[in-house]
KOLGU-4560 file (N, C-alpha, C; in nm, 3 decimals, padded with zeros to 5 digits):
<recs>
<n_xx: 00.083 n_yy: -00.115 n_zz: 00.002 ca_xx: 00.001 ca_yy: 00.000 ca_zz: -00.011 c_xx: 00.091 c_yy: 00.127 c_zz: -00.001 mol: A seq: 1 type: MET>
<n_xx: 00.058 n_yy: 00.221 n_zz: -00.070 ca_xx: 00.142 ca_yy: 00.342 ca_zz: -00.099 c_xx: 00.054 c_yy: 00.458 c_zz: -00.079 mol: A seq: 2 type: SER>
<n_xx: 00.106 n_yy: 00.571 n_zz: -00.012 ca_xx: 00.025 ca_yy: 00.679 ca_zz: 00.023 c_xx: 00.116 c_yy: 00.797 c_zz: -00.049 mol: A seq: 3 type: CYS>
<n_xx: 00.040 n_yy: 00.880 n_zz: -00.124 ca_xx: 00.091 ca_yy: 00.993 ca_zz: -00.195 c_xx: 00.099 c_yy: 01.109 c_zz: -00.081 mol: A seq: 4 type: GLU>
<n_xx: 00.215 n_yy: 01.173 n_zz: -00.073 ca_xx: 00.252 ca_yy: 01.272 ca_zz: 00.034 c_xx: 00.235 c_yy: 01.407 c_zz: -00.043 mol: A seq: 5 type: ARG>
<n_xx: 00.152 n_yy: 01.503 n_zz: 00.030 ca_xx: 00.124 ca_yy: 01.638 ca_zz: -00.024 c_xx: 00.233 c_yy: 01.722 c_zz: 00.072 mol: A seq: 6 type: VAL>
<n_xx: 00.323 n_yy: 01.782 n_zz: -00.006 ca_xx: 00.431 ca_yy: 01.862 ca_zz: 00.061 c_xx: 00.384 c_yy: 02.001 c_zz: 00.107 mol: A seq: 7 type: THR>
<n_xx: 00.326 n_yy: 02.055 n_zz: 00.017 ca_xx: 00.276 ca_yy: 02.204 ca_zz: 00.039 c_xx: 00.135 c_yy: 02.224 c_zz: -00.014 mol: A seq: 8 type: CYS>
<n_xx: 00.070 n_yy: 02.286 n_zz: 00.054 ca_xx: -00.066 ca_yy: 02.342 ca_zz: 00.035 c_xx: -00.096 c_yy: 02.477 c_zz: 00.046 mol: A seq: 9 type: LEU>
<n_xx: -00.187 n_yy: 02.532 n_zz: -00.038 ca_xx: -00.216 ca_yy: 02.663 ca_zz: -00.034 c_xx: -00.372 c_yy: 02.666 c_zz: 00.012 mol: A seq: 10 type: LYS>
<n_xx: -00.411 n_yy: 02.746 n_zz: 00.106 ca_xx: -00.551 ca_yy: 02.760 ca_zz: 00.165 c_xx: -00.648 c_yy: 02.843 c_zz: 00.084 mol: A seq: 11 type: GLY>
<n_xx: -00.667 n_yy: 02.823 n_zz: -00.050 ca_xx: -00.766 ca_yy: 02.888 ca_zz: -00.106 c_xx: -00.906 c_yy: 02.819 c_zz: -00.124 mol: A seq: 12 type: ASN>
<n_xx: -01.006 n_yy: 02.874 n_zz: -00.113 ca_xx: -01.141 ca_yy: 02.829 ca_zz: -00.120 c_xx: -01.197 c_yy: 02.719 c_zz: -00.028 mol: A seq: 13 type: GLY>
<n_xx: -01.111 n_yy: 02.691 n_zz: 00.076 ca_xx: -01.182 ca_yy: 02.580 ca_zz: 00.171 c_xx: -01.266 c_yy: 02.630 c_zz: 00.258 mol: A seq: 14 type: TYR>
<n_xx: -01.377 n_yy: 02.565 n_zz: 00.291 ca_xx: -01.478 ca_yy: 02.584 ca_zz: 00.402 c_xx: -01.547 c_yy: 02.700 c_zz: 00.349 mol: A seq: 15 type: PHE>
<n_xx: -01.579 n_yy: 02.718 n_zz: 00.237 ca_xx: -01.669 ca_yy: 02.835 ca_zz: 00.187 c_xx: -01.815 c_yy: 02.794 c_zz: 00.169 mol: A seq: 16 type: SER>
<n_xx: -01.903 n_yy: 02.834 n_zz: 00.266 ca_xx: -02.044 ca_yy: 02.794 ca_zz: 00.239 c_xx: -02.122 c_yy: 02.906 c_zz: 00.282 mol: A seq: 17 type: GLN>
<n_xx: -02.220 n_yy: 02.961 n_zz: 00.216 ca_xx: -02.304 ca_yy: 03.072 ca_zz: 00.255 c_xx: -02.357 c_yy: 03.058 c_zz: 00.374 mol: A seq: 18 type: GLN>
<n_xx: -02.366 n_yy: 03.151 n_zz: 00.462 ca_xx: -02.452 ca_yy: 03.152 ca_zz: 00.581 c_xx: -02.358 c_yy: 03.104 c_zz: 00.720 mol: A seq: 19 type: GLY>
<n_xx: -02.236 n_yy: 03.059 n_zz: 00.685 ca_xx: -02.177 ca_yy: 02.994 ca_zz: 00.790 c_xx: -02.083 c_yy: 03.085 c_zz: 00.865 mol: A seq: 20 type: THR>
<n_xx: -02.079 n_yy: 03.216 n_zz: 00.825 ca_xx: -01.991 ca_yy: 03.322 ca_zz: 00.891 c_xx: -01.856 c_yy: 03.273 c_zz: 00.894 mol: A seq: 21 type: GLU>
<n_xx: -01.798 n_yy: 03.211 n_zz: 00.803 ca_xx: -01.664 ca_yy: 03.145 ca_zz: 00.811 c_xx: -01.578 c_yy: 03.259 c_zz: 00.740 mol: A seq: 22 type: LYS>
<n_xx: -01.440 n_yy: 03.255 n_zz: 00.748 ca_xx: -01.356 ca_yy: 03.344 ca_zz: 00.688 c_xx: -01.221 c_yy: 03.260 c_zz: 00.646 mol: A seq: 23 type: ASN>
<n_xx: -01.117 n_yy: 03.325 n_zz: 00.592 ca_xx: -00.996 ca_yy: 03.268 ca_zz: 00.566 c_xx: -00.937 c_yy: 03.199 c_zz: 00.670 mol: A seq: 24 type: ALA>
<n_xx: -00.953 n_yy: 03.247 n_zz: 00.796 ca_xx: -00.875 ca_yy: 03.175 ca_zz: 00.896 c_xx: -00.929 c_yy: 03.039 c_zz: 00.921 mol: A seq: 25 type: CYS>
<n_xx: -01.053 n_yy: 02.993 n_zz: 00.896 ca_xx: -01.116 ca_yy: 02.885 ca_zz: 00.929 c_xx: -01.064 c_yy: 02.776 c_zz: 00.820 mol: A seq: 26 type: ASP>
<n_xx: -01.040 n_yy: 02.824 n_zz: 00.711 ca_xx: -00.974 ca_yy: 02.753 ca_zz: 00.594 c_xx: -00.823 c_yy: 02.691 c_zz: 00.644 mol: A seq: 27 type: GLY>
<n_xx: -00.739 n_yy: 02.808 n_zz: 00.693 ca_xx: -00.620 ca_yy: 02.776 ca_zz: 00.736 c_xx: -00.614 c_yy: 02.678 c_zz: 00.859 mol: A seq: 28 type: VAL>
<n_xx: -00.715 n_yy: 02.686 n_zz: 00.949 ca_xx: -00.717 ca_yy: 02.602 ca_zz: 01.062 c_xx: -00.749 c_yy: 02.453 c_zz: 01.023 mol: A seq: 29 type: GLY>
<n_xx: -00.834 n_yy: 02.448 n_zz: 00.921 ca_xx: -00.872 ca_yy: 02.321 ca_zz: 00.854 c_xx: -00.767 c_yy: 02.250 c_zz: 00.800 mol: A seq: 30 type: GLY>
<n_xx: -00.680 n_yy: 02.340 n_zz: 00.725 ca_xx: -00.547 ca_yy: 02.263 ca_zz: 00.642 c_xx: -00.450 c_yy: 02.227 c_zz: 00.763 mol: A seq: 31 type: ILE>
<n_xx: -00.431 n_yy: 02.309 n_zz: 00.866 ca_xx: -00.330 ca_yy: 02.281 ca_zz: 00.975 c_xx: -00.394 c_yy: 02.151 c_zz: 01.032 mol: A seq: 32 type: VAL>
<n_xx: -00.506 n_yy: 02.137 n_zz: 01.076 ca_xx: -00.553 ca_yy: 02.007 ca_zz: 01.154 c_xx: -00.547 c_yy: 01.892 c_zz: 01.056 mol: A seq: 33 type: LYS>
<n_xx: -00.584 n_yy: 01.909 n_zz: 00.932 ca_xx: -00.575 ca_yy: 01.800 ca_zz: 00.831 c_xx: -00.425 c_yy: 01.753 c_zz: 00.821 mol: A seq: 34 type: HIS>
<n_xx: -00.339 n_yy: 01.847 n_zz: 00.797 ca_xx: -00.196 ca_yy: 01.789 ca_zz: 00.784 c_xx: -00.143 c_yy: 01.734 c_zz: 00.891 mol: A seq: 35 type: GLN>
<n_xx: -00.187 n_yy: 01.787 n_zz: 01.014 ca_xx: -00.130 ca_yy: 01.721 ca_zz: 01.157 c_xx: -00.197 c_yy: 01.586 c_zz: 01.165 mol: A seq: 36 type: ALA>
<n_xx: -00.340 n_yy: 01.565 n_zz: 01.126 ca_xx: -00.377 ca_yy: 01.424 ca_zz: 01.127 c_xx: -00.317 c_yy: 01.344 c_zz: 01.018 mol: A seq: 37 type: THR>
<n_xx: -00.270 n_yy: 01.379 n_zz: 00.900 ca_xx: -00.202 ca_yy: 01.298 ca_zz: 00.813 c_xx: -00.077 c_yy: 01.255 c_zz: 00.861 mol: A seq: 38 type: LEU>
<n_xx: -00.006 n_yy: 01.355 n_zz: 00.925 ca_xx: 00.129 ca_yy: 01.330 ca_zz: 00.982 c_xx: 00.114 c_yy: 01.216 c_zz: 01.084 mol: A seq: 39 type: HIS>
<n_xx: 00.028 n_yy: 01.220 n_zz: 01.158 ca_xx: 00.006 ca_yy: 01.129 ca_zz: 01.279 c_xx: -00.043 c_yy: 00.980 c_zz: 01.227 mol: A seq: 40 type: ASN>
<n_xx: -00.112 n_yy: 00.990 n_zz: 01.130 ca_xx: -00.154 ca_yy: 00.866 ca_zz: 01.046 c_xx: -00.062 c_yy: 00.794 c_zz: 00.970 mol: A seq: 41 type: LEU>
<n_xx: 00.042 n_yy: 00.858 n_zz: 00.896 ca_xx: 00.146 ca_yy: 00.806 ca_zz: 00.836 c_xx: 00.281 c_yy: 00.787 c_zz: 00.877 mol: A seq: 42 type: ARG>
<n_xx: 00.298 n_yy: 00.846 n_zz: 00.987 ca_xx: 00.440 ca_yy: 00.827 ca_zz: 01.064 c_xx: 00.415 c_yy: 00.731 c_zz: 01.182 mol: A seq: 43 type: GLU>
<n_xx: 00.529 n_yy: 00.659 n_zz: 01.225 ca_xx: 00.534 ca_yy: 00.569 ca_zz: 01.335 c_xx: 00.483 c_yy: 00.636 c_zz: 01.459 mol: A seq: 44 type: PRO>
<n_xx: 00.424 n_yy: 00.578 n_zz: 01.557 ca_xx: 00.367 ca_yy: 00.632 ca_zz: 01.669 c_xx: 00.478 c_yy: 00.714 c_zz: 01.762 mol: A seq: 45 type: ALA>
<n_xx: 00.609 n_yy: 00.682 n_zz: 01.743 ca_xx: 00.720 ca_yy: 00.756 ca_zz: 01.814 c_xx: 00.750 c_yy: 00.892 c_zz: 01.747 mol: A seq: 46 type: ARG>
<n_xx: 00.686 n_yy: 00.916 n_zz: 01.632 ca_xx: 00.700 ca_yy: 01.054 ca_zz: 01.560 c_xx: 00.572 c_yy: 01.121 c_zz: 01.561 mol: A seq: 47 type: ASN>
<n_xx: 00.462 n_yy: 01.068 n_zz: 01.654 ca_xx: 00.340 ca_yy: 01.150 ca_zz: 01.641 c_xx: 00.363 c_yy: 01.288 c_zz: 01.711 mol: A seq: 48 type: ALA>
<n_xx: 00.272 n_yy: 01.388 n_zz: 01.656 ca_xx: 00.275 ca_yy: 01.516 ca_zz: 01.714 c_xx: 00.204 c_yy: 01.498 c_zz: 01.855 mol: A seq: 49 type: ILE>
<n_xx: 00.295 n_yy: 01.546 n_zz: 01.944 ca_xx: 00.230 ca_yy: 01.536 ca_zz: 02.071 c_xx: 00.240 c_yy: 01.663 c_zz: 02.153 mol: A seq: 50 type: GLN>
<n_xx: 00.333 n_yy: 01.746 n_zz: 02.099 ca_xx: 00.371 ca_yy: 01.876 ca_zz: 02.170 c_xx: 00.345 c_yy: 01.974 c_zz: 02.060 mol: A seq: 51 type: MET>
<n_xx: 00.320 n_yy: 02.110 n_zz: 02.113 ca_xx: 00.299 ca_yy: 02.223 ca_zz: 02.020 c_xx: 00.435 c_yy: 02.269 c_zz: 01.956 mol: A seq: 52 type: ALA>
<n_xx: 00.554 n_yy: 02.248 n_zz: 02.016 ca_xx: 00.672 ca_yy: 02.278 ca_zz: 01.963 c_xx: 00.706 c_yy: 02.198 c_zz: 01.846 mol: A seq: 53 type: GLU>
<n_xx: 00.674 n_yy: 02.069 n_zz: 01.842 ca_xx: 00.695 ca_yy: 01.976 ca_zz: 01.758 c_xx: 00.602 c_yy: 01.994 c_zz: 01.642 mol: A seq: 54 type: TYR>
<n_xx: 00.472 n_yy: 02.031 n_zz: 01.661 ca_xx: 00.386 ca_yy: 02.062 ca_zz: 01.572 c_xx: 00.437 c_yy: 02.176 c_zz: 01.467 mol: A seq: 55 type: MET>
<n_xx: 00.483 n_yy: 02.257 n_zz: 01.540 ca_xx: 00.537 ca_yy: 02.394 ca_zz: 01.450 c_xx: 00.638 c_yy: 02.344 c_zz: 01.372 mol: A seq: 56 type: VAL>
<n_xx: 00.736 n_yy: 02.261 n_zz: 01.427 ca_xx: 00.865 ca_yy: 02.214 ca_zz: 01.339 c_xx: 00.801 c_yy: 02.135 c_zz: 01.213 mol: A seq: 57 type: THR>
<n_xx: 00.706 n_yy: 02.042 n_zz: 01.252 ca_xx: 00.675 ca_yy: 01.948 ca_zz: 01.145 c_xx: 00.585 c_yy: 02.013 c_zz: 01.031 mol: A seq: 58 type: VAL>
<n_xx: 00.483 n_yy: 02.098 n_zz: 01.072 ca_xx: 00.383 ca_yy: 02.162 ca_zz: 00.979 c_xx: 00.458 c_yy: 02.281 c_zz: 00.894 mol: A seq: 59 type: LEU>
<n_xx: 00.544 n_yy: 02.341 n_zz: 00.964 ca_xx: 00.625 ca_yy: 02.452 ca_zz: 00.904 c_xx: 00.693 c_yy: 02.393 c_zz: 00.759 mol: A seq: 60 type: SER>
<n_xx: 00.724 n_yy: 02.268 n_zz: 00.780 ca_xx: 00.794 ca_yy: 02.202 ca_zz: 00.657 c_xx: 00.686 c_yy: 02.169 c_zz: 00.551 mol: A seq: 61 type: GLU>
<n_xx: 00.563 n_yy: 02.130 n_zz: 00.604 ca_xx: 00.452 ca_yy: 02.071 ca_zz: 00.517 c_xx: 00.358 c_yy: 02.170 c_zz: 00.443 mol: A seq: 62 type: LYS>
<n_xx: 00.363 n_yy: 02.299 n_zz: 00.507 ca_xx: 00.242 ca_yy: 02.388 ca_zz: 00.455 c_xx: 00.325 c_yy: 02.515 c_zz: 00.423 mol: A seq: 63 type: ILE>
<n_xx: 00.316 n_yy: 02.558 n_zz: 00.301 ca_xx: 00.360 ca_yy: 02.694 ca_zz: 00.261 c_xx: 00.255 c_yy: 02.786 c_zz: 00.284 mol: A seq: 64 type: SER>
<n_xx: 00.287 n_yy: 02.908 n_zz: 00.306 ca_xx: 00.193 ca_yy: 03.041 ca_zz: 00.304 c_xx: 00.135 c_yy: 03.054 c_zz: 00.448 mol: A seq: 65 type: GLY>
<n_xx: 00.171 n_yy: 02.958 n_zz: 00.558 ca_xx: 00.119 ca_yy: 02.968 ca_zz: 00.692 c_xx: 00.252 c_yy: 02.985 c_zz: 00.781 mol: A seq: 66 type: VAL>
<n_xx: 00.259 n_yy: 03.094 n_zz: 00.845 ca_xx: 00.372 ca_yy: 03.109 ca_zz: 00.943 c_xx: 00.342 c_yy: 03.060 c_zz: 01.076 mol: A seq: 67 type: HIS>
<n_xx: 00.419 n_yy: 02.951 n_zz: 01.134 ca_xx: 00.385 ca_yy: 02.931 ca_zz: 01.258 c_xx: 00.499 c_yy: 02.982 c_zz: 01.355 mol: A seq: 68 type: PHE>
<n_xx: 00.440 n_yy: 03.029 n_zz: 01.481 ca_xx: 00.533 ca_yy: 03.087 ca_zz: 01.588 c_xx: 00.497 c_yy: 03.001 c_zz: 01.717 mol: A seq: 69 type: ILE>
<n_xx: 00.615 n_yy: 02.951 n_zz: 01.771 ca_xx: 00.601 ca_yy: 02.883 ca_zz: 01.886 c_xx: 00.626 c_yy: 02.969 c_zz: 02.003 mol: A seq: 70 type: TYR>
<n_xx: 00.533 n_yy: 02.992 n_zz: 02.105 ca_xx: 00.573 ca_yy: 03.073 ca_zz: 02.220 c_xx: 00.563 c_yy: 02.981 c_zz: 02.349 mol: A seq: 71 type: LEU>
<n_xx: 00.667 n_yy: 03.006 n_zz: 02.415 ca_xx: 00.667 ca_yy: 02.932 ca_zz: 02.541 c_xx: 00.567 c_yy: 02.995 c_zz: 02.647 mol: A seq: 72 type: GLU>
<n_xx: 00.520 n_yy: 02.920 n_zz: 02.735 ca_xx: 00.395 ca_yy: 02.945 ca_zz: 02.808 c_xx: 00.439 c_yy: 03.077 c_zz: 02.888 mol: A seq: 73 type: SER>
<n_xx: 00.568 n_yy: 03.101 n_zz: 02.937 ca_xx: 00.577 ca_yy: 03.217 ca_zz: 03.013 c_xx: 00.571 c_yy: 03.352 c_zz: 02.931 mol: A seq: 74 type: ASN>
<n_xx: 00.611 n_yy: 03.348 n_zz: 02.794 ca_xx: 00.571 ca_yy: 03.442 ca_zz: 02.714 c_xx: 00.427 c_yy: 03.472 c_zz: 02.694 mol: A seq: 75 type: GLU>
<n_xx: 00.349 n_yy: 03.388 n_zz: 02.681 ca_xx: 00.199 ca_yy: 03.391 ca_zz: 02.662 c_xx: 00.140 c_yy: 03.452 c_zz: 02.787 mol: A seq: 76 type: VAL>
<n_xx: 00.187 n_yy: 03.405 n_zz: 02.907 ca_xx: 00.137 ca_yy: 03.474 ca_zz: 03.039 c_xx: 00.194 c_yy: 03.614 c_zz: 03.048 mol: A seq: 77 type: SER>
<n_xx: 00.290 n_yy: 03.638 n_zz: 03.015 ca_xx: 00.338 ca_yy: 03.775 ca_zz: 03.016 c_xx: 00.277 c_yy: 03.869 c_zz: 02.915 mol: A seq: 78 type: SER>
<n_xx: 00.237 n_yy: 03.829 n_zz: 02.808 ca_xx: 00.163 ca_yy: 03.908 ca_zz: 02.715 c_xx: 00.013 c_yy: 03.918 c_zz: 02.770 mol: A seq: 79 type: TYR>
<n_xx: -00.049 n_yy: 03.809 n_zz: 02.826 ca_xx: -00.178 ca_yy: 03.826 ca_zz: 02.877 c_xx: -00.167 c_yy: 03.931 c_zz: 02.984 mol: A seq: 80 type: ARG>
<n_xx: -00.076 n_yy: 03.935 n_zz: 03.076 ca_xx: -00.077 ca_yy: 04.039 ca_zz: 03.189 c_xx: -00.083 c_yy: 04.178 c_zz: 03.134 mol: A seq: 81 type: GLU>
<n_xx: -00.024 n_yy: 04.200 n_zz: 03.036 ca_xx: -00.013 ca_yy: 04.333 ca_zz: 02.959 c_xx: -00.145 c_yy: 04.371 c_zz: 02.905 mol: A seq: 82 type: THR>
<n_xx: -00.228 n_yy: 04.275 n_zz: 02.879 ca_xx: -00.362 ca_yy: 04.290 ca_zz: 02.816 c_xx: -00.478 c_yy: 04.302 c_zz: 02.910 mol: A seq: 83 type: LYS>
<n_xx: -00.456 n_yy: 04.254 n_zz: 03.045 ca_xx: -00.549 ca_yy: 04.255 ca_zz: 03.146 c_xx: -00.566 c_yy: 04.394 c_zz: 03.189 mol: A seq: 84 type: ILE>
<n_xx: -00.671 n_yy: 04.469 n_zz: 03.198 ca_xx: -00.681 ca_yy: 04.594 ca_zz: 03.250 c_xx: -00.668 c_yy: 04.603 c_zz: 03.401 mol: A seq: 85 type: PRO>
<n_xx: -00.601 n_yy: 04.688 n_zz: 03.452 ca_xx: -00.557 ca_yy: 04.690 ca_zz: 03.604 c_xx: -00.704 c_yy: 04.738 c_zz: 03.669 mol: A seq: 86 type: SER>
<n_xx: -00.704 n_yy: 04.685 n_zz: 03.800 ca_xx: -00.841 ca_yy: 04.728 ca_zz: 03.883 c_xx: -00.800 c_yy: 04.850 c_zz: 03.954 mol: A seq: 87 type: ALA>
<n_xx: -00.704 n_yy: 04.914 n_zz: 03.928 ca_xx: -00.667 ca_yy: 05.043 ca_zz: 04.017 c_xx: -00.770 c_yy: 05.162 c_zz: 03.996 mol: A seq: 88 type: ASP>
</recs>
């Protein structure tokens, strides 16, 4: 049994149905989820995507036109603290 691998995708026209209030980001999310699923099904279990940092590494190579940025949890927390209005 052989599988044809898709190395690069472009997110044009995915998930466009009238009345669903969807936009381009929904199509990008669908492509990312689909490629992550394909990776996990095609690779041995030891190479499965289990952590965000590994997902960024793997999918950055497979999907063109989408830029992934991995942020450590402390960076996210720090950013959130600057966005929460103070109670003073």
